N, C-alpha and C positions, 0 to 999 in steps of 0.2 A: 275405433272398433269396439264392438260389444264383447266385454270380457266373460259375460255369463256363459256357463255351460261350455267352458273350454278346459282342457287338460294342459297343465303347466309342467314342464320338466326343467330343473334348474341345474342339474349336473348329469354329465354322460356315465358317470360312475355306476357300475353294477356290483351287486354283492352275490356271491356264490353261497347258496344255502344247501347243506348236506343233511339228509335224514337217514340215519343208520336204522336198518331193519334186521331183526334177528333171522338169520337163515335166508335172507333175501338180499338181492342187490340193493346197493345204496342208492337212494334218490338224490339227484342233483338238480337244483333250480338255480337260474340266474334271475335275480330280482333287481328291479330299478324302482327308485322313489319318484312318485309323480304326484300331483294334487290336482283336484278338480274345482273349478271356480263355479259356485252355483248361484252367486248373487248374494250370499251370506257376507258377514264381515270378514271372515277368514276362509282361504281355500281349505279343502278337506284332504288331507294326504292319504295316499293308499300305496300299495306295492303292486307294481306292474311286472308279471311273470313273462320272461322273454323265452322265445322257443329255442330249441337245441341249435346252437351256431348262430343265433340272431344277434347282431351287434345292438348295443344300447342305443336308444334314441338320443340325438344331440339336444342340448338345451334349446327350449323354444316353446311355442304354443301349438296345440293339437287339438283335433277333433276325433271323435270315435269313427273308425272305419264301420261301415254297416255289416261288412263280413264278420264283425266281432259278436253280432248279435245272434241268437238262436232261439228257437221255441222250446220251452221247457216243460215240466210237468203241468198238467191242466191246461195245457195250450197258452201258457203264460210267456211273455217275451222276457229274455234274460240276456246278460252279457256272458258269453262263453270263456272258456279257459284262455283261449288264444286271442288276446286283445291285440288289435292292430290299430295304429294311430295314423292319421293324415296331417301333415304340417298345414297350419293356417298361414296363408300368404298374408304379409303386411299389406295394409290398404295403402295405395300410392296417392299422394295429395294431387289435386288437379293442377296441371302445368308442370308436373315433374317429370 
């Protein structure tokens, strides 16, 4: 399987991040650590923000769901705030 350009999650743990704001409701985010393999020597870690009530992704390999993309300023393509992942299925060996 080609490991380039896949997202790897090693643990299902999520961290709650709270941002206190003066005179405004506290913002609460659930974040999960992931990494993207781009073909470089080491995967590049990043934080994946989970939606309200969304369960953390189980450990595994994923690709980005196209629904995560949106058209931004100046008609450029960008990854939106609500990132969704699709599990990569392991490749079956012939005769298995």
